N, C-alpha and C positions, 0 to 999 in steps of 0.2 A: 637805447634811450637811457639816460642816466636816472638814478633814483629820485633826485630832486624833481626833475621834469615829470616823471611818472606820478609822483605824489601830488604835484600841483595839478596835473591833468585829471587826477582822480577826484579832486575837490572842486573842479571848475563848475559842474552843474549846481552844486549846493551854493557855492559862492555867487554864482550868477543870479540865483533866486534871491539871495540875501541882498545883493547889490541892487537888483531891480526893485525890490520891495522898499528899500530905503533910499532910493535914488534922490529924492528931493532933499533929504537930510545930508546925504553924501555929497551933493553938489557943492556944499559949503565946506567940505573937508579940506584939510591943510595939504599943501603941496609937499611932496617928499623932497628931502634934501639928499643929494648924492652921497653925502658923508654919513648918513644914518646907517646903522648896522644892517638893517634889512636891505637897503639899497646897495650897500657894499657887498653883502653876501650874494646878491643876485647879479652883480656887475652892472647895475642900472646906471645909465647915462641919460641926461636930458636930451642929448643930441647923439643919435646913432652913429654919426660920423666920427665921434670921439671914442667909440668902442675899441678896446685893445684886441685886434683880430688875431694876434698871436696867442693871447691868453684865452680868448673866447672863439675857438675855431668853428663853433656851430653858427656863428653870426653869418647871415647872408645879406648882401647888399639889398636894400629895399625893405628889410624887416624893420618895421617901426611899431611903436605902441598903437598907433591909430588903426593898424590892420591886424591886431592881435585879439584873440577871443577874450582875453582878460580885461581889455579896455572897455569900461562901462559907460562910454559916451559915444556920440556920433563921430565918425572919422573926421568931420569938419571942425570939431571942437578942439581948441589948442591944448586944453588940459582936461582930464577926466579921471574919476576914481579907477583904481586898479585892484583886482582881487589878490594879486601876488604880493602887494605891499600893504595889506590891511585896509584897503579902501582909500588910502591917501591918493591925492591926485598926481598923475604922471604926465609928462609932456607928450603930446601926440607924436613928436619927432624922436622920442626916446627909444630905448631898447634895454632888455635884460634877458638873462638866461631862461626865464620862464616863458619867453615868447612862443606863441603857438598861433600860426596863421589862421585867420578866419576862413571858413570854407566859402 
């Protein structure tokens, strides 16, 4: 497991508490732009089908934000806040390297 992923997984519980505590306020957060520095660093794409699978070899078909532990919304919500990008909203059909499948 790479260092970035380990670091992100270490802060997930704390981020989850913060996200749940401020969910009403976060519901109005801005949507992330794929060109933002954080999105670029994480390889975030609004549509997982657009992920460069040669560059991001850890991508597995079917891995989308809606079924990631960092997605702070219901899987049925098209956009929701994400702890990996500072609470900005990500597309449910998106993907980034911080992806960690919900149990």
